[in-house]
C-alpha positions in Angstrom: -3.1 20.3 3.2 1.0 20.1 3.3 2.4 23.4 1.7 5.7 24.7 0.9 7.6 27.7 2.5 10.7 29.5 1.8 12.6 27.7 4.6 10.3 24.7 5.5 8.3 22.1 3.6 5.2 21.2 4.9 4.8 17.5 5.8 2.6 15.1 7.6 4.2 14.6 10.8 2.2 17.3 12.9 0.3 18.3 16.2 -2.9 19.4 16.0 -4.3 21.2 19.1 -7.9 21.5 19.3 -9.9 23.5 21.8 -13.5 23.3 22.1 -15.3 26.6 22.1 -18.5 27.6 24.0 -20.2 27.8 20.7 -21.8 24.2 20.7 -25.2 24.7 19.7 -28.1 22.3 18.9 -29.4 22.6 15.4 -33.1 21.8 15.2 -35.1 20.3 17.9 -33.7 19.4 21.3 -33.9 15.6 20.7 -32.4 15.8 17.0 -28.8 15.1 18.5 -27.1 17.1 15.8 -24.8 19.8 17.4 -22.9 22.5 15.6 -19.2 22.4 17.0 -16.6 24.8 16.6 -12.8 24.1 17.6 -9.8 26.2 17.6 -7.1 24.2 16.0 -3.2 24.8 15.5 -0.3 22.9 14.0 2.6 21.9 16.0 6.5 21.0 14.6 7.2 17.6 12.9 9.6 15.2 14.3 12.4 13.6 12.8 12.0 15.9 9.8 14.0 16.2 6.6 13.8 18.2 3.6 16.0 19.3 0.6 17.4 22.2 2.6 17.7 20.5 5.9 15.1 22.4 7.7 12.0 21.0 9.3 9.0 20.0 7.8 6.3 21.6 9.2 2.4 21.5 8.5 -0.4 24.0 7.4 -3.9 24.1 7.0 -5.6 25.0 3.7 -9.0 26.7 3.9 -11.7 24.1 3.4 -9.5 21.2 4.6 -11.7 18.4 5.9 -11.4 16.5 9.2 -13.9 13.3 9.2 -15.1 12.6 12.9 -15.7 8.6 13.2 -17.3 6.7 16.0 -15.2 4.2 18.3 -15.8 1.0 16.1 -15.2 2.8 12.9 -18.4 2.1 11.3 -20.2 5.3 11.4 -19.0 8.8 10.3 -20.9 11.1 12.8 -19.7 14.6 10.9 -17.2 16.6 9.1 -15.2 19.5 10.2 -14.1 22.1 8.0 -11.1 24.3 8.3 -12.2 28.1 7.8 -8.9 29.6 6.9 -5.3 28.7 5.9 -2.5 28.7 8.2 -0.6 26.9 11.1 -3.6 27.7 13.0 -7.5 27.7 12.2 -10.9 27.1 13.1 -12.6 23.8 12.6 -16.3 23.9 12.4 -19.0 21.6 11.5 -22.2 19.6 12.5 -21.9 16.4 14.2 -24.5 13.7 14.8 -24.4 12.5 18.6 -27.3 9.8 18.0 -24.9 6.9 18.1 -22.4 8.2 20.6 -22.1 7.4 24.2 -20.3 9.1 27.2 -16.7 7.8 27.6 -16.4 7.0 23.8 -13.5 7.8 21.8 -13.9 9.1 18.3 -11.4 9.7 15.8 -10.5 12.6 14.1 -9.3 11.3 10.6 -7.8 13.9 8.1 -6.3 12.8 4.9 -6.0 14.1 1.3 -8.8 13.4 -1.3 -7.5 10.1 -2.4 -5.6 8.6 0.5 -4.3 6.5 -2.0 -0.6 5.4 -1.7 -0.4 4.1 -5.2 0.5 6.2 -8.4 2.8 8.7 -6.5 4.9 11.4 -8.0 8.1 11.3 -6.1 7.7 14.7 -4.9 6.7 16.4 -1.6 3.9 18.5 -3.4 2.3 15.1 -4.7 2.5 13.5 -1.3 0.8 16.6 -0.1 -2.2 16.4 -2.5 -2.5 12.6 -2.5 -1.2 10.9 0.8 -1.6 13.5 3.4 -3.1 11.4 6.3 -3.1 12.0 10.0 -5.4 11.0 13.0 -6.2 11.7 16.6 -8.9 11.0 19.3 -11.3 12.6 21.4 -13.3 11.5 24.4 -17.0 12.2 24.5 -18.0 13.8 27.9 -21.7 14.3 27.0 -24.0 13.9 24.2 -26.6 16.4 25.1 -25.0 18.9 24.5 -22.2 17.3 22.9 -19.1 18.1 24.7 -15.5 16.5 25.1 -13.5 15.6 28.3 -10.3 17.4 26.7 -9.8 21.0 25.1 -6.8 19.6 23.0 -6.2 16.6 20.7 -3.0 15.3 18.9 -3.5 14.4 15.2 -0.3 12.3 14.3 0.9 11.3 10.9 -0.2 7.9 9.9 2.8 7.2 7.3 6.5 7.8 7.0 8.0 10.1 4.1 11.4 8.7 2.9 13.9 10.3 0.8 15.0 7.7 -1.4 18.4 7.9 -3.4 19.2 5.1 -5.9 22.8 3.9 -6.9 24.0 1.1 -9.3 27.1 0.6 -7.1 29.3 3.5 -8.6 26.7 6.1 -10.1 23.2 7.6 -9.1 20.5 6.2 -10.8 18.0 8.5 -12.4 14.5 7.4 -11.9 11.2 7.6 -14.1 9.1 5.0 -12.5 9.3 2.9 -9.2 7.7 -0.2 -7.7 8.1 -0.9 -3.9 6.6 -4.0 -2.0 6.9 -5.2 1.2 4.8 -7.1 3.9 2.3 -5.0 5.6 2.4 -2.1 3.2 -0.6 -0.1 2.7 -1.8 0.8 -0.7 -5.3 2.6 -0.2 -7.6 3.7 2.6 -11.3 4.5 2.5 -13.0 7.3 4.3 -13.6 5.5 7.5 -10.2 4.1 7.7 -10.6 0.5 5.9 -6.9 -0.4 4.5 -6.0 -2.5 1.4 -2.8 -4.0 1.6 -0.4 -4.0 -1.6 2.4 -2.6 -3.6 3.2 1.1 -3.9 4.0 2.5 -7.4 4.8 5.9 -9.1 5.9 7.8 -12.2 7.8 11.0 -11.9 6.3 13.9 -13.6 7.7 14.9 -16.8 8.4 18.6 -15.5 11.2 17.4 -13.1 14.6 18.1 -13.7 16.4 15.1 -15.7 17.7 13.1 -14.1 15.7 13.0 -10.9 18.0 11.0 -8.4 15.9 11.8 -5.3 12.3 10.4 -4.7 10.0 11.3 -1.9 7.6 8.3 -1.2 5.0 8.5 1.5 4.6 4.5 3.0 2.2 3.5 5.6 3.1 0.0 6.8 0.8 -1.6 9.2 3.4 -3.8 10.8 5.8 -1.9 13.3 8.6 -4.7 12.6 11.6 -4.5 10.2 10.9 -5.4 6.7 12.7 -6.0 3.6 11.2 -3.7 1.0 11.8 -4.8 -2.9 12.3 -2.2 -5.5 11.7 -2.2 -9.2 13.2 1.1 -10.7 13.1 2.1 -14.5 15.7 5.0 -15.1 14.8 8.0 -17.9 16.8 6.0 -20.2 14.4 2.9 -20.3 16.8 0.6 -18.4 15.4 -1.7 -15.3 17.0 -2.2 -12.1 16.0 -4.1 -8.9 17.0 -4.1 -5.3 16.2 -4.6 -1.6 16.4 -2.8 1.6 15.9 -3.8 5.0 14.2 -0.9 7.2 11.6 -0.1 9.7 9.9 2.8 8.6 7.7 3.7 11.3 4.5 5.7 10.8 4.9 9.3 11.9 8.5 9.5 11.2 10.8 10.8 8.2 13.8 9.2 6.7 16.6 9.4 4.1 17.7 6.0 2.5 20.2 5.0 -0.1 19.3 1.7 -2.0 21.8 -0.2 -4.2 20.4 -1.7 -7.2 21.3 -4.3 -9.9 20.8 -3.5 -13.5 18.7 -6.1 -15.4 20.7 -7.3 -18.6 18.7 -8.0 -21.9 17.7 -11.5 -22.5 19.0 -13.4 -25.7 18.3 -16.6 -27.6 20.9 -18.4 -25.3 19.3 -17.2 -21.7 18.4 -20.3 -19.8 15.0 -21.2 -18.1 14.6 -18.9 -14.9 16.8 -16.1 -16.3 15.5 -12.6 -15.5 16.2 -9.8 -17.6 14.8 -7.2 -20.0 13.3 -7.8 -23.6 11.0 -5.5 -25.6 11.4 -2.9 -22.7 9.9 -5.0 -19.8 11.4 -7.3 -17.1 10.8 -10.8 -17.9 11.6 -14.3 -16.9 12.6 -17.0 -19.4 10.3 -19.9 -19.1 9.9 -23.4 -21.2 6.7 -23.2 -22.7 5.7 -26.4 -24.9 9.4 -27.2 -25.1 10.2 -23.5 -26.7 11.9 -21.1 -24.6 9.9 -17.7 -24.2 10.1 -14.7 -22.0 7.1 -14.1 -19.5 6.6 -10.6 -18.4 7.4 -10.2 -14.5 4.4 -7.7 -14.3 0.9 -7.5 -15.6 0.0 -4.9 -17.9 0.1 -1.5 -16.2 1.8 -2.6 -13.1 5.2 -1.5 -12.1 6.1 -4.5 -10.0 5.4 -8.0 -9.9 2.9 -7.7 -6.9 0.9 -4.7 -8.3 -2.4 -5.6 -9.6 -2.1 -3.3 -12.8 -4.8 -2.5 -15.4 -7.8 -4.6 -16.3 -8.9 -5.5 -19.7 -12.1 -6.6 -21.4 -11.3 -9.4 -24.1 -12.2 -7.0 -27.0 -9.3 -4.7 -25.7 -7.1 -7.7 -25.6 -7.7 -9.9 -28.6 -5.2 -12.1 -30.5 -2.8 -10.4 -32.8 -2.3 -7.1 -30.8 1.3 -6.7 -30.0 3.2 -4.3 -28.0 6.9 -4.1 -28.8 7.0 -8.0 -29.4 4.7 -8.5 -26.4 1.7 -10.5 -27.0 -1.3 -12.1 -25.1 -0.7 -15.4 -24.6 -2.7 -18.3 -26.6 -4.6 -21.1 -24.9 -1.7 -23.2 -25.6 0.9 -20.9 -23.9 -1.2 -21.0 -20.9 -1.4 -24.7 -20.9 2.2 -24.9 -21.4 2.6 -22.5 -18.2 0.2 -24.8 -16.1 2.6 -27.8 -16.6 5.2 -26.1 -14.4 5.5 -26.6 -10.7 3.2 -23.9 -9.1 1.9 -23.2 -5.7 -0.5 -20.6 -4.0 1.9 -18.0 -2.2 2.2 -14.7 -0.5 5.0 -12.4 -1.9 5.5 -9.3 0.0 2.0 -9.4 1.5 0.3 -10.0 -1.7 -1.5 -13.3 -2.2 -1.1 -15.2 -5.8 0.3 -18.0 -7.5 4.2 -18.8 -7.9 5.5 -20.9 -10.7 9.0 -22.4 -10.2 11.1 -21.9 -13.4 14.8 -22.8 -12.8 16.3 -21.2 -9.8 13.8 -18.3 -9.9 9.7 -17.9 -9.6 7.0 -16.1 -11.5 4.4 -14.4 -9.5 0.8 -13.7 -10.8 -1.0 -11.7 -8.2 -4.7 -12.8 -7.2 -5.6 -9.6 -8.8 -9.6 -10.4 -9.0 -11.6 -9.2 -11.9 -14.4 -6.5 -12.5 -18.0 -8.3 -13.3 -19.3 -6.0 -16.3 -22.7 -7.2 -16.1 -23.4 -7.6 -11.9 -21.1 -5.4 -10.3 -19.0 -3.2 -13.0 -17.5 -0.5 -10.2 -16.3 -3.0 -7.8 -13.2 -5.3 -8.0 -14.3 -9.1 -7.1 -12.1 -11.8 -5.6 -9.2 -9.7 -5.1 -6.8 -11.6 -3.1 -8.5 -14.7 -3.4 -8.2 -15.2 -7.3 -6.5 -14.5 -10.6 -8.2 -14.2 -14.0 -6.0 -13.8 -16.9 -6.9 -13.5 -20.4 -5.6 -15.7 -23.2 -6.1 -14.5 -26.8 -8.0 -17.6 -27.8 -11.6 -16.7 -28.8 -14.0 -19.6 -28.1 -15.7 -18.4 -31.4 -19.0 -17.3 -30.0 -20.3 -13.9 -29.1 -19.8 -14.0 -25.1 -16.7 -16.2 -24.0 -13.1 -16.5 -24.1 -10.5 -18.9 -22.6 -8.6 -17.9 -19.4 -6.1 -18.8 -17.2 -7.9 -18.9 -13.6 -6.4 -19.9 -9.9 -7.2 -19.7 -6.4 -5.8 -21.2 -3.3 -7.5 -24.4 -4.4 -5.5 -24.9 -7.8 -5.2 -23.6 -11.2 -7.4 -23.9 -14.4 -6.6 -22.5 -17.9 -8.2 -23.3 -21.3 -10.8 -25.6 -19.5 -12.3 -22.3 -18.0 -13.8 -19.7 -19.9 -15.2 -15.9 -18.9 -17.6 -13.5 -20.2 -15.7 -11.5 -22.7 -17.2 -8.1 -21.3 -15.7 -8.8 -18.0 -12.4 -6.9 -17.1 -9.7 -9.3 -16.3 -5.6 -9.3 -15.7 -3.1 -9.6 -18.8 0.3 -11.3 -18.4 2.2 -10.9 -21.8 4.6 -13.4 -23.4 7.7 -12.6 -25.9 9.5 -14.8 -28.2 13.3 -14.9 -27.6 15.4 -13.4 -30.3 
């Protein structure tokens, strides 16, 4: 775990030297292939470091930190090693299963925080330490009976960058309350065995931070080494919304400082033309002609902080007709029919698949956020990246079904499609212009 010190803030960019001890011992029978392994581990200095006082970011173990050992193809976890003490050096100890291992096979040592989720960040180094710490290294198997390795040292390198972002409106620093960041190749989450999900990264700064907070620390893992355009949606402490972009190559394993120039979104009015992007009812929105009446359509799903983020999911009973949030309402079947009249296409925006509607000189993007099947698979997100499922507020007047907007890469359907009311779907709200 990354920790703070008086002169150095602990970070992710560290070298971890592991020395195999002579205490590898068989647990159980000689053919069990379970081996107790003890390793001496130490942390090295970070590279290209930054911190508020300008000193290097260094890394340190916490007692009981876990290092997962994974086989060469990433399909099998062969065991977990545990840090016995805190500090820049420690002993790693645990039992590894050599059943599936072979001589000369490279195993991966995978260290990460409990969540390894790059979404819902807090904008602080301590928040990154608790939730986004992620490093990897490799060892080569020498023998499997007993289990030994060809080298006595291994380097665990950080698998993400940390960037200290500062934001400006061109003349003044912008305080930050929430942020959403999207770019092609940006990783949103990682499973225990290293499987990655690409998506937007968002965050809300804790209320305990000084107000305003003009510096935001964000951990970003990008699976592309090329320069990318990063898109930003920022809400300040007064509720104002800003957008901006930054071209950068944020390489995994390095730290950066970056200033992003933002443009403040103006309030939408009755005279706002189709395609105008602005703010109404506290949310960013775009003007669309819906059945010959101009209305505002939210740029983001409920619970999302940028257009590419999936947001939260609702059962129909949690999103019925008549529920209004600061003037924002769940669209009717007729509203969605009007949206269907627009030019649309399956598209990829900042690495996220979905459907884009052409509205004047701009586009409205709805991510293919999938849904939760409450009856057959309630704990697993279905069709993410391949289909969008958005509630209307129109009840089909029975106990089970209601109308939805549904799209995939083959086309779009709205009121002709119905869905089980207890399923959890996305919501994209509408708002009348003043």
